[in-house]
TORKOLKE-853443 format. One record per residue: residue in three letters; chain; x, y, z of N, C-alpha, C in turn. Coordinates in Angstrom, 1 decimal. Example, Ala and Ser with C-alpha at 12.3 -4.5 7.8 and 13.67 -1.06 7.14 Angstrom:
REM TORKOLKE-853443
+------+------+--------+--------+--------+--------+--------+--------+--------+--------+--------+
! code ! unit !    nxx !    nyy !    nzz !   caxx !   cayy !   cazz !    cxx !    cyy !    czz !
+------+------+--------+--------+--------+--------+--------+--------+--------+--------+--------+
!  ALA !    A !   13.2 !   -5.7 !    7.8 !   12.3 !   -4.5 !    7.8 !   13.2 !   -3.3 !    7.8 !
!  SER !    A !   12.8 !   -2.2 !    7.1 !   13.7 !   -1.1 !    7.1 !   12.9 !    0.0 !    7.9 !
+------+------+--------+--------+--------+--------+--------+--------+--------+--------+--------+
//
This chain:
REM TORKOLKE-853443
+------+------+--------+--------+--------+--------+--------+--------+--------+--------+--------+
! code ! unit !    nxx !    nyy !    nzz !   caxx !   cayy !   cazz !    cxx !    cyy !    czz !
+------+------+--------+--------+--------+--------+--------+--------+--------+--------+--------+
!  MET !    A !    0.8 !   -1.2 !    0.0 !    0.0 !    0.0 !    0.0 !    0.9 !    1.3 !    0.0 !
!  LEU !    A !    1.9 !    1.3 !    0.8 !    2.8 !    2.5 !    0.9 !    3.6 !    2.6 !   -0.4 !
!  LYS !    A !    4.0 !    1.5 !   -1.0 !    4.7 !    1.5 !   -2.2 !    3.9 !    2.1 !   -3.3 !
!  GLY !    A !    2.6 !    1.8 !   -3.4 !    1.7 !    2.3 !   -4.4 !    1.6 !    3.8 !   -4.2 !
!  PHE !    A !    1.4 !    4.3 !   -2.9 !    1.3 !    5.7 !   -2.6 !    2.6 !    6.4 !   -3.0 !
!  LYS !    A !    3.7 !    5.8 !   -2.7 !    5.0 !    6.5 !   -3.1 !    5.1 !    6.6 !   -4.6 !
!  ASP !    A !    4.7 !    5.5 !   -5.3 !    4.8 !    5.6 !   -6.8 !    3.9 !    6.7 !   -7.3 !
!  PHE !    A !    2.7 !    6.8 !   -6.7 !    1.8 !    7.9 !   -7.1 !    2.3 !    9.3 !   -6.9 !
!  LEU !    A !    3.0 !    9.5 !   -5.7 !    3.5 !   10.8 !   -5.4 !    4.7 !   11.1 !   -6.3 !
!  PHE !    A !    5.5 !   10.2 !   -6.6 !    6.7 !   10.5 !   -7.4 !    6.5 !   10.3 !   -8.9 !
!  ARG !    A !    5.3 !   10.0 !   -9.3 !    5.0 !    9.9 !  -10.7 !    5.1 !   11.4 !  -11.2 !
!  GLY !    A !    5.6 !   11.6 !  -12.4 !    5.8 !   13.0 !  -12.9 !    4.6 !   13.9 !  -12.8 !
!  ASN !    A !    3.4 !   13.3 !  -13.0 !    2.2 !   14.1 !  -13.1 !    1.9 !   14.8 !  -11.8 !
!  VAL !    A !    2.1 !   14.2 !  -10.6 !    1.8 !   14.8 !   -9.4 !    2.7 !   16.0 !   -9.1 !
!  ILE !    A !    4.0 !   15.8 !   -9.4 !    5.0 !   16.9 !   -9.2 !    4.7 !   18.0 !  -10.1 !
!  ASP !    A !    4.4 !   17.7 !  -11.4 !    4.1 !   18.7 !  -12.4 !    2.9 !   19.5 !  -12.0 !
!  LEU !    A !    1.9 !   18.8 !  -11.4 !    0.7 !   19.5 !  -11.0 !    1.0 !   20.4 !   -9.8 !
!  ALA !    A !    1.8 !   20.0 !   -8.9 !    2.1 !   20.8 !   -7.7 !    2.9 !   22.1 !   -8.2 !
!  VAL !    A !    3.8 !   21.9 !   -9.1 !    4.5 !   23.1 !   -9.7 !    3.5 !   24.0 !  -10.4 !
!  ALA !    A !    2.6 !   23.4 !  -11.2 !    1.6 !   24.3 !  -11.9 !    0.8 !   25.1 !  -10.9 !
!  VAL !    A !    0.4 !   24.5 !   -9.8 !   -0.5 !   25.2 !   -8.9 !    0.3 !   26.4 !   -8.3 !
!  VAL !    A !    1.6 !   26.1 !   -7.9 !    2.4 !   27.2 !   -7.3 !    2.6 !   28.3 !   -8.3 !
!  ILE !    A !    2.9 !   28.0 !   -9.6 !    3.1 !   29.0 !  -10.6 !    1.8 !   29.7 !  -10.9 !
!  GLY !    A !    0.7 !   29.0 !  -11.0 !   -0.6 !   29.6 !  -11.2 !   -1.0 !   30.6 !  -10.1 !
!  THR !    A !   -0.7 !   30.2 !   -8.9 !   -1.0 !   31.1 !   -7.8 !   -0.2 !   32.4 !   -7.9 !
!  ALA !    A !    1.1 !   32.3 !   -8.2 !    1.9 !   33.5 !   -8.4 !    1.5 !   34.3 !   -9.6 !
!  PHE !    A !    1.0 !   33.7 !  -10.7 !    0.5 !   34.4 !  -11.8 !   -0.8 !   35.1 !  -11.5 !
!  VAL !    A !   -1.6 !   34.5 !  -10.7 !   -2.9 !   35.2 !  -10.3 !   -2.5 !   36.5 !   -9.5 !
!  ALA !    A !   -1.5 !   36.4 !   -8.7 !   -1.1 !   37.6 !   -7.9 !   -0.6 !   38.7 !   -8.9 !
!  ILE !    A !    0.1 !   38.3 !   -9.9 !    0.5 !   39.3 !  -10.9 !   -0.6 !   40.0 !  -11.6 !
!  VAL !    A !   -1.6 !   39.2 !  -12.1 !   -2.7 !   39.7 !  -12.8 !   -3.6 !   40.5 !  -11.9 !
!  THR !    A !   -3.8 !   40.1 !  -10.6 !   -4.5 !   40.9 !   -9.7 !   -3.9 !   42.3 !   -9.4 !
!  ALA !    A !   -2.6 !   42.3 !   -9.3 !   -1.9 !   43.5 !   -9.1 !   -2.0 !   44.4 !  -10.3 !
!  PHE !    A !   -2.0 !   43.8 !  -11.5 !   -2.2 !   44.6 !  -12.8 !   -3.6 !   45.2 !  -12.8 !
!  THR !    A !   -4.6 !   44.4 !  -12.5 !   -6.0 !   45.0 !  -12.5 !   -6.2 !   46.0 !  -11.4 !
!  ASN !    A !   -5.6 !   45.7 !  -10.2 !   -5.8 !   46.7 !   -9.1 !   -5.1 !   48.0 !   -9.4 !
!  GLY !    A !   -3.9 !   47.9 !  -10.0 !   -3.1 !   49.1 !  -10.3 !   -3.4 !   49.9 !  -11.5 !
!  ILE !    A !   -4.0 !   49.2 !  -12.6 !   -4.3 !   49.9 !  -13.8 !   -5.8 !   49.9 !  -14.2 !
!  ILE !    A !   -6.4 !   48.7 !  -14.1 !   -7.8 !   48.6 !  -14.6 !   -8.7 !   49.3 !  -13.6 !
!  ASN !    A !   -8.6 !   49.1 !  -12.3 !   -9.5 !   49.7 !  -11.3 !   -9.4 !   51.2 !  -11.4 !
!  PRO !    A !   -8.3 !   51.9 !  -11.5 !   -8.3 !   53.3 !  -11.6 !   -9.0 !   53.8 !  -12.9 !
!  ILE !    A !   -8.9 !   53.0 !  -13.9 !   -9.6 !   53.4 !  -15.2 !  -11.1 !   53.2 !  -15.0 !
!  LEU !    A !  -11.5 !   52.2 !  -14.3 !  -13.0 !   52.0 !  -14.0 !  -13.5 !   53.1 !  -13.0 !
!  ALA !    A !  -12.6 !   53.5 !  -12.1 !  -13.0 !   54.6 !  -11.2 !  -13.4 !   55.9 !  -12.0 !
!  VAL !    A !  -12.7 !   56.1 !  -13.1 !  -13.0 !   57.3 !  -13.9 !  -14.5 !   57.3 !  -14.3 !
!  PHE !    A !  -15.0 !   56.1 !  -14.7 !  -16.4 !   55.9 !  -15.1 !  -17.4 !   56.0 !  -13.9 !
!  GLY !    A !  -16.9 !   55.9 !  -12.7 !  -17.7 !   55.9 !  -11.6 !  -18.2 !   57.3 !  -11.2 !
!  GLY !    A !  -17.7 !   58.3 !  -11.9 !  -18.1 !   59.7 !  -11.7 !  -17.6 !   60.2 !  -10.3 !
!  SER !    A !  -18.4 !   61.0 !   -9.7 !  -18.1 !   61.6 !   -8.4 !  -18.5 !   60.7 !   -7.3 !
!  ASN !    A !  -19.1 !   59.6 !   -7.5 !  -19.5 !   58.7 !   -6.5 !  -18.3 !   58.1 !   -5.8 !
!  GLU !    A !  -18.3 !   58.3 !   -4.5 !  -17.1 !   57.8 !   -3.7 !  -17.1 !   56.3 !   -3.5 !
!  LEU !    A !  -18.2 !   55.6 !   -3.8 !  -18.3 !   54.2 !   -3.6 !  -17.8 !   53.4 !   -4.8 !
!  GLY !    A !  -17.6 !   54.1 !   -5.9 !  -17.0 !   53.5 !   -7.1 !  -18.1 !   53.3 !   -8.2 !
!  LEU !    A !  -17.7 !   52.5 !   -9.2 !  -18.6 !   52.2 !  -10.3 !  -19.7 !   51.3 !   -9.9 !
!  GLY !    A !  -21.0 !   51.7 !  -10.0 !  -22.1 !   50.9 !   -9.6 !  -23.3 !   51.7 !   -9.5 !
!  PHE !    A !  -24.3 !   51.2 !   -8.8 !  -25.6 !   52.0 !   -8.6 !  -26.2 !   51.7 !   -7.3 !
!  GLN !    A !  -27.0 !   52.6 !   -6.8 !  -27.6 !   52.6 !   -5.5 !  -29.0 !   52.1 !   -5.6 !
!  LEU !    A !  -29.4 !   51.0 !   -4.9 !  -30.8 !   50.5 !   -4.9 !  -31.7 !   51.4 !   -4.1 !
!  VAL !    A !  -31.3 !   51.8 !   -3.0 !  -32.1 !   52.7 !   -2.1 !  -31.3 !   54.0 !   -1.8 !
!  ALA !    A !  -31.9 !   55.1 !   -2.1 !  -31.2 !   56.4 !   -1.9 !  -30.8 !   56.6 !   -0.4 !
!  ASP !    A !  -29.7 !   57.2 !   -0.2 !  -29.2 !   57.5 !    1.2 !  -28.9 !   56.3 !    2.0 !
!  LYS !    A !  -28.8 !   55.1 !    1.4 !  -28.4 !   53.9 !    2.2 !  -27.2 !   53.3 !    1.5 !
!  PRO !    A !  -26.0 !   53.5 !    2.0 !  -24.8 !   53.0 !    1.3 !  -24.7 !   51.5 !    1.3 !
!  ALA !    A !  -25.4 !   50.8 !    2.2 !  -25.4 !   49.4 !    2.2 !  -26.1 !   48.7 !    1.0 !
!  THR !    A !  -26.9 !   49.5 !    0.3 !  -27.6 !   49.0 !   -0.9 !  -26.9 !   49.3 !   -2.2 !
!  PHE !    A !  -25.6 !   49.7 !   -2.1 !  -24.9 !   50.1 !   -3.3 !  -24.4 !   48.8 !   -4.0 !
!  VAL !    A !  -24.7 !   48.6 !   -5.2 !  -24.3 !   47.4 !   -6.0 !  -23.0 !   47.8 !   -6.8 !
!  GLN !    A !  -21.9 !   47.2 !   -6.4 !  -20.6 !   47.5 !   -7.0 !  -20.4 !   46.7 !   -8.3 !
!  VAL !    A !  -20.3 !   47.4 !   -9.4 !  -20.1 !   46.8 !  -10.7 !  -18.6 !   46.6 !  -11.0 !
!  GLY !    A !  -17.8 !   47.6 !  -10.5 !  -16.4 !   47.6 !  -10.7 !  -15.7 !   46.3 !  -10.4 !
!  PRO !    A !  -15.9 !   45.7 !   -9.2 !  -15.2 !   44.4 !   -8.8 !  -15.6 !   43.3 !   -9.8 !
!  ILE !    A !  -16.9 !   43.3 !  -10.3 !  -17.3 !   42.2 !  -11.2 !  -16.6 !   42.4 !  -12.5 !
!  ILE !    A !  -16.4 !   43.6 !  -13.0 !  -15.7 !   43.8 !  -14.2 !  -14.2 !   43.4 !  -14.0 !
!  THR !    A !  -13.6 !   43.8 !  -12.9 !  -12.3 !   43.4 !  -12.6 !  -12.1 !   41.9 !  -12.6 !
!  ALA !    A !  -13.0 !   41.2 !  -11.9 !  -12.9 !   39.7 !  -11.8 !  -13.0 !   39.1 !  -13.2 !
!  ALA !    A !  -13.9 !   39.6 !  -14.0 !  -14.1 !   39.1 !  -15.4 !  -12.8 !   39.4 !  -16.2 !
!  LEU !    A !  -12.2 !   40.6 !  -16.1 !  -10.9 !   40.9 !  -16.8 !   -9.8 !   40.0 !  -16.3 !
!  ASN !    A !   -9.7 !   39.7 !  -15.0 !   -8.7 !   38.8 !  -14.4 !   -8.9 !   37.4 !  -15.1 !
!  PHE !    A !  -10.1 !   36.9 !  -15.2 !  -10.3 !   35.6 !  -15.8 !   -9.9 !   35.6 !  -17.3 !
!  VAL !    A !  -10.3 !   36.6 !  -18.0 !  -10.0 !   36.7 !  -19.4 !   -8.5 !   36.8 !  -19.6 !
!  ILE !    A !   -7.8 !   37.6 !  -18.8 !   -6.3 !   37.7 !  -19.0 !   -5.6 !   36.4 !  -18.7 !
!  ILE !    A !   -6.0 !   35.7 !  -17.6 !   -5.4 !   34.5 !  -17.2 !   -5.7 !   33.4 !  -18.2 !
!  ALA !    A !   -6.9 !   33.3 !  -18.7 !   -7.3 !   32.3 !  -19.7 !   -6.5 !   32.6 !  -21.0 !
!  ALA !    A !   -6.3 !   33.8 !  -21.4 !   -5.6 !   34.1 !  -22.6 !   -4.1 !   33.7 !  -22.5 !
!  VAL !    A !   -3.5 !   34.1 !  -21.4 !   -2.1 !   33.7 !  -21.2 !   -1.9 !   32.2 !  -21.1 !
!  LEU !    A !   -2.8 !   31.5 !  -20.4 !   -2.7 !   30.1 !  -20.4 !   -2.8 !   29.5 !  -21.8 !
!  TYR !    A !   -3.8 !   30.0 !  -22.5 !   -4.0 !   29.4 !  -23.9 !   -2.8 !   29.7 !  -24.8 !
!  PHE !    A !   -2.3 !   30.9 !  -24.8 !   -1.2 !   31.2 !  -25.7 !    0.2 !   30.7 !  -25.2 !
!  VAL !    A !    0.4 !   30.6 !  -23.9 !    1.7 !   30.1 !  -23.4 !    1.7 !   28.6 !  -23.2 !
!  LEU !    A !    0.6 !   28.0 !  -22.9 !    0.6 !   26.5 !  -22.6 !   -0.1 !   25.7 !  -23.7 !
!  VAL !    A !   -1.4 !   26.0 !  -23.9 !   -2.2 !   25.1 !  -24.8 !   -1.8 !   25.2 !  -26.2 !
!  LEU !    A !   -1.6 !   26.4 !  -26.8 !   -1.2 !   26.5 !  -28.2 !    0.1 !   25.9 !  -28.5 !
!  PRO !    A !    1.2 !   26.1 !  -27.7 !    2.5 !   25.5 !  -28.0 !    2.4 !   23.9 !  -27.8 !
!  ALA !    A !    1.6 !   23.5 !  -26.8 !    1.5 !   22.0 !  -26.5 !    0.8 !   21.4 !  -27.7 !
!  THR !    A !   -0.2 !   22.0 !  -28.3 !   -0.9 !   21.5 !  -29.4 !    0.0 !   21.4 !  -30.6 !
!  HIS !    A !    0.8 !   22.5 !  -30.8 !    1.7 !   22.6 !  -31.9 !    2.8 !   21.4 !  -31.8 !
!  VAL !    A !    3.3 !   21.2 !  -30.6 !    4.3 !   20.2 !  -30.4 !    3.7 !   18.8 !  -30.7 !
!  LYS !    A !    2.4 !   18.6 !  -30.2 !    1.8 !   17.3 !  -30.4 !    1.6 !   17.0 !  -31.8 !
!  LYS !    A !    1.2 !   18.0 !  -32.6 !    1.0 !   17.8 !  -34.1 !    2.3 !   17.6 !  -34.7 !
!  ARG !    A !    3.4 !   18.2 !  -34.3 !    4.7 !   18.0 !  -34.9 !    5.2 !   16.6 !  -34.6 !
!  VAL !    A !    5.0 !   16.1 !  -33.4 !    5.6 !   14.8 !  -33.0 !    4.8 !   13.7 !  -33.6 !
!  SER !    A !    3.5 !   13.7 !  -33.6 !    2.7 !   12.7 !  -34.3 !    1.6 !   13.3 !  -35.1 !
!  PRO !    A !    1.9 !   13.7 !  -36.3 !    0.9 !   14.4 !  -37.2 !   -0.3 !   13.5 !  -37.5 !
!  GLU !    A !   -0.1 !   12.2 !  -37.6 !   -1.3 !   11.4 !  -38.0 !   -2.2 !   11.3 !  -36.8 !
!  ALA !    A !   -1.8 !   11.3 !  -35.6 !   -2.7 !   11.3 !  -34.4 !   -3.5 !   12.5 !  -34.3 !
!  ALA !    A !   -3.0 !   13.6 !  -34.8 !   -3.7 !   14.9 !  -34.7 !   -4.9 !   14.9 !  -35.7 !
!  GLU !    A !   -4.8 !   14.2 !  -36.7 !   -5.8 !   14.2 !  -37.8 !   -6.9 !   13.1 !  -37.6 !
!  LEU !    A !   -6.7 !   12.2 !  -36.7 !   -7.7 !   11.1 !  -36.5 !   -9.0 !   11.6 !  -35.8 !
!  SER !    A !  -10.1 !   11.1 !  -36.3 !  -11.3 !   11.4 !  -35.6 !  -11.5 !   10.4 !  -34.4 !
!  ASP !    A !  -12.5 !   10.7 !  -33.6 !  -12.7 !    9.8 !  -32.4 !  -13.1 !    8.4 !  -32.9 !
!  THR !    A !  -13.8 !    8.3 !  -34.0 !  -14.2 !    7.0 !  -34.5 !  -13.0 !    6.2 !  -34.9 !
!  GLU !    A !  -12.0 !    6.9 !  -35.6 !  -10.8 !    6.2 !  -36.1 !   -9.9 !    5.8 !  -35.0 !
!  VAL !    A !   -9.9 !    6.6 !  -33.9 !   -9.1 !    6.2 !  -32.7 !   -9.7 !    5.0 !  -32.1 !
!  LEU !    A !  -11.0 !    4.9 !  -32.0 !  -11.7 !    3.8 !  -31.4 !  -11.5 !    2.5 !  -32.2 !
!  ILE !    A !  -11.5 !    2.7 !  -33.5 !  -11.2 !    1.5 !  -34.4 !   -9.8 !    1.0 !  -34.2 !
!  GLN !    A !   -8.8 !    1.9 !  -34.1 !   -7.5 !    1.5 !  -33.8 !   -7.3 !    0.8 !  -32.5 !
!  ILE !    A !   -8.0 !    1.3 !  -31.5 !   -8.0 !    0.6 !  -30.1 !   -8.6 !   -0.8 !  -30.2 !
!  ARG !    A !   -9.7 !   -0.9 !  -30.9 !  -10.3 !   -2.2 !  -31.1 !   -9.4 !   -3.2 !  -31.8 !
!  ASP !    A !   -8.7 !   -2.7 !  -32.9 !   -7.8 !   -3.6 !  -33.6 !   -6.6 !   -4.0 !  -32.8 !
!  LEU !    A !   -6.1 !   -3.1 !  -31.9 !   -5.0 !   -3.5 !  -31.1 !   -5.4 !   -4.5 !  -30.0 !
!  VAL !    A !   -6.6 !   -4.3 !  -29.4 !   -7.1 !   -5.2 !  -28.4 !   -7.3 !   -6.6 !  -29.1 !
!  ALA !    A !   -7.8 !   -6.6 !  -30.3 !   -8.1 !   -7.9 !  -31.0 !   -6.7 !   -8.6 !  -31.3 !
!  ALA !    A !   -5.7 !   -7.8 !  -31.7 !   -4.4 !   -8.4 !  -32.0 !   -3.8 !   -8.9 !  -30.7 !
!  GLY !    A !   -4.0 !   -8.2 !  -29.6 !   -3.4 !   -8.7 !  -28.3 !   -4.1 !  -10.0 !  -27.9 !
!  GLN !    A !   -5.3 !  -10.1 !  -28.1 !   -6.0 !  -11.3 !  -27.7 !   -5.6 !  -12.5 !  -28.6 !
!  ARG !    A !   -5.4 !  -12.3 !  -29.9 !   -4.9 !  -13.4 !  -30.8 !   -3.5 !  -13.8 !  -30.3 !
!  SER !    A !   -2.6 !  -12.8 !  -30.0 !   -1.3 !  -13.2 !  -29.6 !   -1.2 !  -13.9 !  -28.3 !
!  ALA !    A !   -2.2 !  -13.7 !  -27.4 !   -2.2 !  -14.3 !  -26.1 !   -3.0 !  -15.7 !  -26.2 !
!  GLY !    A !   -3.3 !  -16.1 !  -27.4 !   -4.0 !  -17.3 !  -27.5 !   -5.5 !  -17.2 !  -27.2 !
!  GLY !    A !   -6.0 !  -16.0 !  -27.1 !   -7.4 !  -15.9 !  -26.8 !   -7.7 !  -16.0 !  -25.3 !
!  LYS !    A !   -6.7 !  -16.2 !  -24.5 !   -6.9 !  -16.4 !  -23.0 !   -6.8 !  -15.0 !  -22.3 !
!  HIS !    A !   -7.6 !  -14.8 !  -21.4 !   -7.6 !  -13.5 !  -20.6 !   -7.0 !  -13.8 !  -19.2 !
!  GLU !    A !   -6.2 !  -12.9 !  -18.7 !   -5.7 !  -13.1 !  -17.4 !   -6.7 !  -12.4 !  -16.4 !
!  SER !    A !   -7.0 !  -13.0 !  -15.3 !   -7.9 !  -12.4 !  -14.4 !   -7.1 !  -11.9 !  -13.2 !
+------+------+--------+--------+--------+--------+--------+--------+--------+--------+--------+
//
């Protein structure tokens, strides 16, 4: 049981995932600083003379009923920036490398992949004499 756990922990995927989480957390801090330092002041310009920021008041003379739109826009911009960077820095290059390494695999449809899997399983059964290990 402990050997299996050790193998799981030291498999490359777990370590890579831990590194990705740490780097992702640091990147979120950078994007948040960018939006707080640049985007929020720009949004404050559109808030007018209202000291509460960009938004609207549900009940006049009750600050607790102020609906803040600025933080929602900031969070949406954070998401878009992080998604764009992840796509252009990680996903796009990984897809390009995958197509370069095995171009025929990139062009196969789901049905073609399933047919290849079926053929490989059938070939494996023939080579094993049709016997299955339990």
